[in-house]
N, CA, C and O atoms as CSV, one atom per row, in Angstrom:
chain,resi,resn,atom,element,x,y,z
A,1,UNK,N,N,83.172,96.313,95.311
A,1,UNK,CA,C,84.125,95.897,94.244
A,1,UNK,C,C,85.380,95.549,94.910
A,1,UNK,O,O,85.893,96.299,95.741
A,2,UNK,N,N,85.909,94.370,94.544
A,2,UNK,CA,C,87.215,93.931,95.038
A,2,UNK,C,C,88.171,93.728,93.908
A,2,UNK,O,O,87.804,93.902,92.746
A,3,UNK,N,N,89.381,93.367,94.212
A,3,UNK,CA,C,90.483,93.236,93.243
A,3,UNK,C,C,90.171,92.284,92.103
A,3,UNK,O,O,90.485,92.556,90.944
A,4,UNK,N,N,89.543,91.153,92.450
A,4,UNK,CA,C,89.235,90.169,91.401
A,4,UNK,C,C,88.204,90.694,90.397
A,4,UNK,O,O,88.328,90.511,89.186
A,5,UNK,N,N,87.181,91.352,90.951
A,5,UNK,CA,C,86.136,91.900,90.071
A,5,UNK,C,C,86.742,92.985,89.166
A,5,UNK,O,O,86.398,93.066,87.987
A,6,UNK,N,N,87.643,93.819,89.711
A,6,UNK,CA,C,88.275,94.844,88.951
A,6,UNK,C,C,89.086,94.240,87.752
A,6,UNK,O,O,88.997,94.723,86.623
A,7,UNK,N,N,89.862,93.186,88.039
A,7,UNK,CA,C,90.564,92.542,86.948
A,7,UNK,C,C,89.706,91.950,85.908
A,7,UNK,O,O,90.061,91.983,84.730
A,8,UNK,N,N,88.565,91.395,86.285
A,8,UNK,CA,C,87.587,90.853,85.295
A,8,UNK,C,C,86.994,91.975,84.493
A,8,UNK,O,O,86.868,91.829,83.277
A,9,UNK,N,N,86.627,93.067,85.077
A,9,UNK,CA,C,86.081,94.177,84.312
A,9,UNK,C,C,87.165,94.805,83.404
A,9,UNK,O,O,86.881,95.210,82.277
A,10,UNK,N,N,88.286,94.870,83.866
A,10,UNK,CA,C,89.391,95.418,83.012
A,10,UNK,C,C,89.587,94.575,81.759
A,10,UNK,O,O,89.651,95.112,80.653
A,11,UNK,N,N,89.681,93.305,81.919
A,11,UNK,CA,C,89.856,92.377,80.789
A,11,UNK,C,C,88.689,92.414,79.830
A,11,UNK,O,O,88.861,92.310,78.616
A,12,UNK,N,N,87.493,92.563,80.387
A,12,UNK,CA,C,86.276,92.712,79.574
A,12,UNK,C,C,86.281,93.996,78.756
A,12,UNK,O,O,85.861,93.988,77.599
A,13,UNK,N,N,86.721,95.038,79.304
A,13,UNK,CA,C,86.794,96.352,78.629
A,13,UNK,C,C,87.892,96.263,77.496
A,13,UNK,O,O,87.706,96.753,76.383
A,14,UNK,N,N,89.007,95.627,77.845
A,14,UNK,CA,C,90.072,95.485,76.891
A,14,UNK,C,C,89.669,94.726,75.705
A,14,UNK,O,O,90.150,94.994,74.604
A,15,UNK,N,N,88.779,93.760,75.882
A,15,UNK,CA,C,88.397,92.886,74.748
A,15,UNK,C,C,87.281,93.565,73.898
A,15,UNK,O,O,87.108,93.198,72.736
A,16,UNK,N,N,86.561,94.495,74.425
A,16,UNK,CA,C,85.531,95.138,73.717
A,16,UNK,C,C,85.872,96.539,73.095
A,16,UNK,O,O,85.306,96.920,72.070
A,17,UNK,N,N,86.743,97.237,73.697
A,17,UNK,CA,C,87.031,98.720,73.307
A,17,UNK,C,C,88.539,98.857,73.071
A,17,UNK,O,O,89.391,98.080,73.502
A,18,UNK,N,N,88.760,99.995,72.299
A,18,UNK,CA,C,90.196,100.396,72.058
A,18,UNK,C,C,90.723,101.029,73.313
A,18,UNK,O,O,90.114,101.977,73.810
A,19,UNK,N,N,91.813,100.562,73.846
A,19,UNK,CA,C,92.454,101.155,75.042
A,19,UNK,C,C,93.405,102.263,74.619
A,19,UNK,O,O,94.309,102.060,73.808
A,20,UNK,N,N,93.165,103.503,75.219
A,20,UNK,CA,C,94.028,104.620,74.880
A,20,UNK,C,C,95.176,104.770,75.861
A,20,UNK,O,O,96.289,105.127,75.474
A,21,UNK,N,N,94.894,104.486,77.187
A,21,UNK,CA,C,95.932,104.620,78.146
A,21,UNK,C,C,95.587,103.737,79.301
A,21,UNK,O,O,94.412,103.455,79.537
A,22,UNK,N,N,96.654,103.259,80.084
A,22,UNK,CA,C,96.506,102.408,81.182
A,22,UNK,C,C,97.645,102.580,82.131
A,22,UNK,O,O,98.770,102.729,81.653
A,23,UNK,N,N,97.471,102.577,83.455
A,23,UNK,CA,C,98.532,102.765,84.350
A,23,UNK,C,C,98.070,102.823,85.764
A,23,UNK,O,O,96.905,102.563,86.064
A,24,UNK,N,N,98.986,103.166,86.644
A,24,UNK,CA,C,98.796,103.392,88.098
A,24,UNK,C,C,99.368,104.770,88.572
A,24,UNK,O,O,100.340,105.281,88.016
A,25,UNK,N,N,98.756,105.310,89.561
A,25,UNK,CA,C,99.204,106.554,90.119
A,25,UNK,C,C,99.108,106.397,91.659
A,25,UNK,O,O,98.326,105.587,92.157
A,26,UNK,N,N,99.903,107.171,92.386
A,26,UNK,CA,C,99.830,107.246,93.815
A,26,UNK,C,C,98.829,108.309,94.273
A,26,UNK,O,O,98.769,109.400,93.706
A,27,UNK,N,N,98.042,107.981,95.309
A,27,UNK,CA,C,97.087,108.968,95.860
A,27,UNK,C,C,97.935,109.640,97.064
A,27,UNK,O,O,98.399,108.992,98.002
A,28,UNK,N,N,98.058,110.925,96.908
A,28,UNK,CA,C,98.864,111.636,97.913
A,28,UNK,C,C,97.950,112.708,98.588
A,28,UNK,O,O,96.956,113.177,98.032
A,29,UNK,N,N,98.370,113.048,99.817
A,29,UNK,CA,C,97.646,114.046,100.559
A,29,UNK,C,C,98.616,115.056,101.224
A,29,UNK,O,O,99.660,114.633,101.721
A,30,UNK,N,N,98.336,116.260,101.250
A,30,UNK,CA,C,99.188,117.237,101.889
A,30,UNK,C,C,98.928,117.265,103.389
A,30,UNK,O,O,97.798,117.451,103.840
A,31,UNK,N,N,100.044,117.069,104.176
A,31,UNK,CA,C,99.922,117.091,105.646
A,31,UNK,C,C,100.992,118.080,106.153
A,31,UNK,O,O,101.715,118.697,105.371
A,32,UNK,N,N,101.063,118.205,107.467
A,32,UNK,CA,C,102.085,119.038,108.079
A,32,UNK,C,C,103.473,118.529,107.768
A,32,UNK,O,O,104.419,119.309,107.658
A,33,UNK,N,N,103.597,117.221,107.627
A,33,UNK,CA,C,104.841,116.531,107.330
A,33,UNK,C,C,105.208,116.570,105.844
A,33,UNK,O,O,106.256,116.062,105.445
A,34,UNK,N,N,104.355,117.165,105.044
A,34,UNK,CA,C,104.597,117.145,103.558
A,34,UNK,C,C,103.580,116.277,102.911
A,34,UNK,O,O,102.529,115.981,103.480
A,35,UNK,N,N,103.913,115.852,101.659
A,35,UNK,CA,C,103.086,114.994,100.955
A,35,UNK,C,C,103.191,113.543,101.421
A,35,UNK,O,O,104.295,113.004,101.501
A,36,UNK,N,N,102.061,112.901,101.731
A,36,UNK,CA,C,102.013,111.518,102.235
A,36,UNK,C,C,101.208,110.713,101.295
A,36,UNK,O,O,100.164,111.156,100.818
A,37,UNK,N,N,101.693,109.484,101.006
A,37,UNK,CA,C,101.005,108.549,100.131
A,37,UNK,C,C,99.811,107.939,100.885
A,37,UNK,O,O,100.002,107.399,101.975
A,38,UNK,N,N,98.588,108.009,100.340
A,38,UNK,CA,C,97.394,107.532,100.924
A,38,UNK,C,C,96.892,106.247,100.301
A,38,UNK,O,O,96.002,105.599,100.850
A,39,UNK,N,N,97.458,105.865,99.146
A,39,UNK,CA,C,96.958,104.678,98.476
A,39,UNK,C,C,97.394,104.726,97.053
A,39,UNK,O,O,98.301,105.487,96.717
A,40,UNK,N,N,96.772,103.927,96.176
A,40,UNK,CA,C,97.132,103.871,94.751
A,40,UNK,C,C,95.838,103.801,93.968
A,40,UNK,O,O,94.805,103.322,94.436
A,41,UNK,N,N,95.954,104.318,92.714
A,41,UNK,CA,C,94.805,104.291,91.761
A,41,UNK,C,C,95.319,103.602,90.505
A,41,UNK,O,O,96.339,103.975,89.927
A,42,UNK,N,N,94.565,102.577,90.109
A,42,UNK,CA,C,94.830,101.853,88.867
A,42,UNK,C,C,93.795,102.336,87.894
A,42,UNK,O,O,92.609,102.266,88.218
A,43,UNK,N,N,94.166,102.844,86.668
A,43,UNK,CA,C,93.154,103.390,85.752
A,43,UNK,C,C,93.338,102.856,84.336
A,43,UNK,O,O,94.406,102.389,83.938
A,44,UNK,N,N,92.237,102.953,83.604
A,44,UNK,CA,C,92.204,102.512,82.277
A,44,UNK,C,C,91.348,103.514,81.477
A,44,UNK,O,O,90.247,103.841,81.920
A,45,UNK,N,N,91.796,103.996,80.356
A,45,UNK,CA,C,91.042,104.949,79.462
A,45,UNK,C,C,90.747,104.214,78.209
A,45,UNK,O,O,91.641,103.731,77.514
A,46,UNK,N,N,89.420,104.128,77.912
A,46,UNK,CA,C,88.918,103.416,76.727
A,46,UNK,C,C,88.053,104.382,75.867
A,46,UNK,O,O,87.348,105.265,76.355
A,47,UNK,N,N,88.175,104.130,74.561
A,47,UNK,CA,C,87.303,104.857,73.625
A,47,UNK,C,C,86.099,104.062,73.332
A,47,UNK,O,O,86.206,102.986,72.742
A,48,UNK,N,N,84.919,104.540,73.720
A,48,UNK,CA,C,83.657,103.848,73.613
A,48,UNK,C,C,82.748,104.616,72.713
A,48,UNK,O,O,83.045,105.755,72.353
A,49,UNK,N,N,81.603,104.000,72.326
A,49,UNK,CA,C,80.599,104.788,71.545
A,49,UNK,C,C,80.077,106.015,72.294
A,49,UNK,O,O,79.585,106.948,71.659
A,50,UNK,N,N,80.174,106.041,73.661
A,50,UNK,CA,C,79.761,107.165,74.454
A,50,UNK,C,C,80.836,108.322,74.491
A,50,UNK,O,O,80.576,109.422,74.978
A,51,UNK,N,N,82.040,108.003,73.953
A,51,UNK,CA,C,83.244,108.935,74.069
A,51,UNK,C,C,84.341,108.287,74.896
A,51,UNK,O,O,84.322,107.091,75.186
A,52,UNK,N,N,85.285,109.121,75.256
A,52,UNK,CA,C,86.362,108.612,76.067
A,52,UNK,C,C,85.861,108.394,77.532
A,52,UNK,O,O,85.285,109.297,78.138
A,53,UNK,N,N,86.095,107.183,78.071
A,53,UNK,CA,C,85.759,106.907,79.450
A,53,UNK,C,C,87.003,106.471,80.224
A,53,UNK,O,O,87.839,105.723,79.716
A,54,UNK,N,N,87.103,106.940,81.425
A,54,UNK,CA,C,88.206,106.592,82.310
A,54,UNK,C,C,87.667,105.898,83.558
A,54,UNK,O,O,86.876,106.489,84.294
A,55,UNK,N,N,88.075,104.673,83.807
A,55,UNK,CA,C,87.706,103.984,85.082
A,55,UNK,C,C,88.921,103.946,85.955
A,55,UNK,O,O,90.006,103.540,85.538
A,56,UNK,N,N,88.713,104.391,87.219
A,56,UNK,CA,C,89.791,104.466,88.202
A,56,UNK,C,C,89.416,103.585,89.401
A,56,UNK,O,O,88.349,103.744,89.992
A,57,UNK,N,N,90.281,102.690,89.734
A,57,UNK,CA,C,90.048,101.763,90.864
A,57,UNK,C,C,91.021,102.187,91.992
A,57,UNK,O,O,92.234,102.010,91.882
A,58,UNK,N,N,90.457,102.745,93.065
A,58,UNK,CA,C,91.231,103.214,94.181
A,58,UNK,C,C,91.471,102.132,95.258
A,58,UNK,O,O,90.540,101.402,95.600
A,59,UNK,N,N,92.639,102.022,95.771
A,59,UNK,CA,C,92.958,101.091,96.797
A,59,UNK,C,C,93.637,101.917,97.914
A,59,UNK,O,O,94.732,102.452,97.743
A,60,UNK,N,N,92.956,101.993,99.031
A,60,UNK,CA,C,93.421,102.718,100.279
A,60,UNK,C,C,93.426,101.862,101.472
A,60,UNK,O,O,92.579,100.980,101.607
A,61,UNK,N,N,94.386,102.092,102.385
A,61,UNK,CA,C,94.349,101.377,103.632
A,61,UNK,C,C,93.201,101.815,104.510
A,61,UNK,O,O,92.802,102.980,104.518
A,62,UNK,N,N,92.663,100.826,105.269
A,62,UNK,CA,C,91.513,101.192,106.160
A,62,UNK,C,C,92.016,101.983,107.370
A,62,UNK,O,O,93.059,101.669,107.944
A,63,UNK,N,N,91.240,103.032,107.752
A,63,UNK,CA,C,91.558,103.869,108.824
A,63,UNK,C,C,91.189,103.153,110.160
A,63,UNK,O,O,90.036,102.786,110.385
A,64,UNK,N,N,92.160,102.979,110.989
A,64,UNK,CA,C,91.938,102.241,112.291
A,64,UNK,C,C,91.569,103.182,113.393
A,64,UNK,O,O,90.714,102.890,114.229
A,65,UNK,N,N,92.287,104.424,113.384
A,65,UNK,CA,C,92.052,105.380,114.438
A,65,UNK,C,C,92.238,106.767,113.935
A,65,UNK,O,O,93.032,106.984,113.020
A,66,UNK,N,N,91.552,107.704,114.484
A,66,UNK,CA,C,91.581,109.061,114.070
A,66,UNK,C,C,91.764,109.978,115.332
A,66,UNK,O,O,90.894,109.942,116.202
A,67,UNK,N,N,92.762,110.730,115.460
A,67,UNK,CA,C,93.030,111.461,116.662
A,67,UNK,C,C,93.054,112.992,116.266
A,67,UNK,O,O,93.737,113.403,115.328
A,68,UNK,N,N,92.274,113.790,117.036
A,68,UNK,CA,C,92.311,115.221,116.935
A,68,UNK,C,C,93.259,115.803,117.911
A,68,UNK,O,O,93.082,115.582,119.109
A,69,UNK,N,N,94.268,116.541,117.495
A,69,UNK,CA,C,95.267,117.177,118.366
A,69,UNK,C,C,94.985,118.657,118.374
A,69,UNK,O,O,95.048,119.312,117.334
A,70,UNK,N,N,94.673,119.194,119.548
A,70,UNK,CA,C,94.313,120.619,119.678
A,70,UNK,C,C,95.410,121.311,120.463
A,70,UNK,O,O,96.014,120.723,121.360
A,71,UNK,N,N,95.664,122.580,120.112
A,71,UNK,CA,C,96.503,123.412,120.865
A,71,UNK,C,C,95.682,124.474,121.462
A,71,UNK,O,O,94.854,125.052,120.758
A,72,UNK,N,N,95.837,124.777,122.681
A,72,UNK,CA,C,95.042,125.755,123.409
A,72,UNK,C,C,95.709,127.121,123.404
A,72,UNK,O,O,95.307,127.996,124.171
A,73,UNK,N,N,96.667,127.320,122.604
A,73,UNK,CA,C,97.417,128.605,122.509
A,73,UNK,C,C,96.840,129.342,121.338
A,73,UNK,O,O,96.394,128.744,120.358
A,74,UNK,N,N,96.852,130.642,121.450
A,74,UNK,CA,C,96.327,131.522,120.404
A,74,UNK,C,C,97.300,131.385,119.187
A,74,UNK,O,O,98.522,131.336,119.325
A,75,UNK,N,N,96.657,131.328,117.988
A,75,UNK,CA,C,97.404,131.276,116.808
A,75,UNK,C,C,97.865,129.878,116.341
A,75,UNK,O,O,98.401,129.713,115.245
A,76,UNK,N,N,97.639,128.908,117.193
A,76,UNK,CA,C,97.968,127.583,116.842
A,76,UNK,C,C,96.827,126.864,116.209
A,76,UNK,O,O,95.693,127.136,116.603
A,77,UNK,N,N,96.997,125.981,115.277
A,77,UNK,CA,C,95.855,125.371,114.652
A,77,UNK,C,C,95.810,123.876,115.128
A,77,UNK,O,O,96.784,123.320,115.636
A,78,UNK,N,N,94.653,123.303,114.930
A,78,UNK,CA,C,94.470,121.872,115.305
A,78,UNK,C,C,94.887,121.017,114.116
A,78,UNK,O,O,94.972,121.489,112.982
A,79,UNK,N,N,95.138,119.783,114.399
A,79,UNK,CA,C,95.565,118.808,113.328
A,79,UNK,C,C,94.930,117.500,113.604
A,79,UNK,O,O,94.475,117.254,114.721
A,80,UNK,N,N,94.883,116.651,112.629
A,80,UNK,CA,C,94.276,115.319,112.723
A,80,UNK,C,C,95.349,114.311,112.314
A,80,UNK,O,O,96.025,114.431,111.292
A,81,UNK,N,N,95.450,113.328,113.172
A,81,UNK,CA,C,96.389,112.189,112.829
A,81,UNK,C,C,95.619,110.924,112.655
A,81,UNK,O,O,94.716,110.622,113.435
A,82,UNK,N,N,95.974,110.159,111.610
A,82,UNK,CA,C,95.312,108.902,111.236
A,82,UNK,C,C,96.191,107.724,111.484
A,82,UNK,O,O,97.405,107.830,111.314
A,83,UNK,N,N,95.663,106.645,111.864
A,83,UNK,CA,C,96.350,105.394,111.969
A,83,UNK,C,C,95.795,104.410,110.981
A,83,UNK,O,O,94.613,104.077,111.068
A,84,UNK,N,N,96.599,103.913,110.019
A,84,UNK,CA,C,96.122,103.081,108.955
A,84,UNK,C,C,96.498,101.624,109.140
A,84,UNK,O,O,97.510,101.301,109.761
A,85,UNK,N,N,95.674,100.754,108.594
A,85,UNK,CA,C,95.943,99.344,108.685
A,85,UNK,C,C,97.001,98.937,107.580
A,85,UNK,O,O,97.006,99.479,106.475
A,86,UNK,N,N,97.867,97.982,107.935
A,86,UNK,CA,C,98.871,97.458,106.970
A,86,UNK,C,C,98.291,96.311,106.181
A,86,UNK,O,O,98.848,95.972,105.137
A,87,UNK,N,N,97.216,95.696,106.605
A,87,UNK,CA,C,96.773,94.508,105.893
A,87,UNK,C,C,95.385,94.639,105.341
A,87,UNK,O,O,95.032,93.864,104.452
A,88,UNK,N,N,94.546,95.586,105.811
A,88,UNK,CA,C,93.197,95.752,105.273
A,88,UNK,C,C,93.128,96.980,104.379
A,88,UNK,O,O,93.707,98.030,104.657
A,89,UNK,N,N,92.366,96.788,103.257
A,89,UNK,CA,C,92.278,97.841,102.334
A,89,UNK,C,C,90.763,98.105,101.950
A,89,UNK,O,O,89.942,97.190,102.018
A,90,UNK,N,N,90.436,99.309,101.567
A,90,UNK,CA,C,89.120,99.656,101.056
A,90,UNK,C,C,89.317,99.961,99.561
A,90,UNK,O,O,90.343,100.505,99.153
A,91,UNK,N,N,88.334,99.604,98.778
A,91,UNK,CA,C,88.325,99.710,97.314
A,91,UNK,C,C,87.187,100.635,96.856
A,91,UNK,O,O,86.099,100.616,97.431
A,92,UNK,N,N,87.445,101.438,95.822
A,92,UNK,CA,C,86.416,102.228,95.278
A,92,UNK,C,C,86.649,102.392,93.763
A,92,UNK,O,O,87.772,102.611,93.309
A,93,UNK,N,N,85.566,102.280,93.013
A,93,UNK,CA,C,85.643,102.363,91.584
A,93,UNK,C,C,84.910,103.677,91.198
A,93,UNK,O,O,83.774,103.926,91.602
A,94,UNK,N,N,85.631,104.509,90.389
A,94,UNK,CA,C,85.056,105.794,89.887
A,94,UNK,C,C,85.154,105.772,88.404
A,94,UNK,O,O,86.103,105.257,87.812
A,95,UNK,N,N,84.126,106.358,87.810
A,95,UNK,CA,C,84.023,106.485,86.357
A,95,UNK,C,C,84.065,107.949,85.993
A,95,UNK,O,O,83.450,108.779,86.663
A,96,UNK,N,N,84.803,108.281,84.910
A,96,UNK,CA,C,84.869,109.609,84.347
A,96,UNK,C,C,84.604,109.608,82.883
A,96,UNK,O,O,84.919,108.649,82.179
A,97,UNK,N,N,84.003,110.722,82.404
A,97,UNK,CA,C,83.827,110.914,80.971
A,97,UNK,C,C,84.592,112.173,80.557
A,97,UNK,O,O,84.597,113.170,81.280
A,98,UNK,N,N,85.252,112.118,79.364
A,98,UNK,CA,C,86.012,113.231,78.900
A,98,UNK,C,C,85.095,114.308,78.362
A,98,UNK,O,O,84.224,114.036,77.536
A,99,UNK,N,N,85.296,115.573,78.843
A,99,UNK,CA,C,84.511,116.698,78.321
A,99,UNK,C,C,85.369,117.484,77.374
A,99,UNK,O,O,86.329,118.130,77.794
A,100,UNK,N,N,85.039,117.442,76.086
A,100,UNK,CA,C,85.884,118.150,75.083
A,100,UNK,C,C,85.831,119.647,75.180
A,100,UNK,O,O,86.786,120.339,74.826
A,101,UNK,N,N,84.700,120.156,75.666
A,101,UNK,CA,C,84.530,121.617,75.781
A,101,UNK,C,C,85.391,122.216,76.856
A,101,UNK,O,O,86.009,123.262,76.661
A,102,UNK,N,N,85.435,121.557,77.991
A,102,UNK,CA,C,86.208,122.025,79.127
A,102,UNK,C,C,87.616,121.455,79.216
A,102,UNK,O,O,88.454,121.882,80.010
A,103,UNK,N,N,87.827,120.457,78.345
A,103,UNK,CA,C,89.149,119.766,78.235
A,103,UNK,C,C,89.629,119.196,79.611
A,103,UNK,O,O,90.762,119.388,80.055
A,104,UNK,N,N,88.647,118.469,80.246
A,104,UNK,CA,C,88.945,117.795,81.533
A,104,UNK,C,C,88.017,116.560,81.705
A,104,UNK,O,O,87.045,116.357,80.977
A,105,UNK,N,N,88.388,115.773,82.701
A,105,UNK,CA,C,87.474,114.612,83.071
A,105,UNK,C,C,86.387,115.078,84.018
A,105,UNK,O,O,86.638,115.845,84.947
A,106,UNK,N,N,85.151,114.594,83.764
A,106,UNK,CA,C,84.018,114.838,84.676
A,106,UNK,C,C,83.595,113.501,85.206
A,106,UNK,O,O,83.439,112.528,84.469
A,107,UNK,N,N,83.409,113.477,86.547
A,107,UNK,CA,C,83.011,112.224,87.195
A,107,UNK,C,C,81.585,111.921,86.891
A,107,UNK,O,O,80.718,112.789,86.993
A,108,UNK,N,N,81.316,110.607,86.490
A,108,UNK,CA,C,80.019,110.188,86.201
A,108,UNK,C,C,79.342,109.796,87.604
A,108,UNK,O,O,79.877,108.997,88.373
A,109,UNK,N,N,78.194,110.390,87.850
A,109,UNK,CA,C,77.476,110.080,89.095
A,109,UNK,C,C,76.823,108.728,89.009
A,109,UNK,O,O,76.109,108.468,88.040
A,110,UNK,N,N,77.025,107.868,89.952
A,110,UNK,CA,C,76.384,106.548,89.961
A,110,UNK,C,C,75.008,106.511,90.040
A,110,UNK,O,O,74.401,105.536,89.597
A,111,UNK,N,N,74.356,107.572,90.615
A,111,UNK,CA,C,72.874,107.690,90.703
A,111,UNK,C,C,72.309,107.759,89.323
A,111,UNK,O,O,71.161,107.342,89.171
A,112,UNK,N,N,72.950,108.222,88.317
A,112,UNK,CA,C,72.402,108.374,86.977
A,112,UNK,C,C,72.308,107.049,86.234
A,112,UNK,O,O,71.687,107.002,85.173
A,113,UNK,N,N,72.905,105.954,86.752
A,113,UNK,CA,C,72.856,104.702,86.119
A,113,UNK,C,C,71.503,103.956,86.370
A,113,UNK,O,O,71.143,103.089,85.573
A,114,UNK,N,N,70.803,104.254,87.384
A,114,UNK,CA,C,69.554,103.603,87.643
A,114,UNK,C,C,68.359,104.212,86.982
A,114,UNK,O,O,67.243,103.718,87.148
């Protein structure tokens, strides 16, 4: 899935279903340096005959290098440093269904579609 396909799917959903919410969020990760932005998520929540569905389109920079930094002293922990691309991105589409009983989003497994 790329950015153009996501835009087409989003417009298609908007024309067929009632949109409850739409927006973007930052993907953050806890590191030794604090919270670091890892990418963005664009999401859309639609009311369908199947119930409330949330589609989330993740955009993350491609990992160019991964370094493991070890300390050979007792009590010190290892850490991992990543080098990210400024121009290349990876994209992922995730689908969620609202669970009224547990009052939370449950990810829909893509294997169930076939």
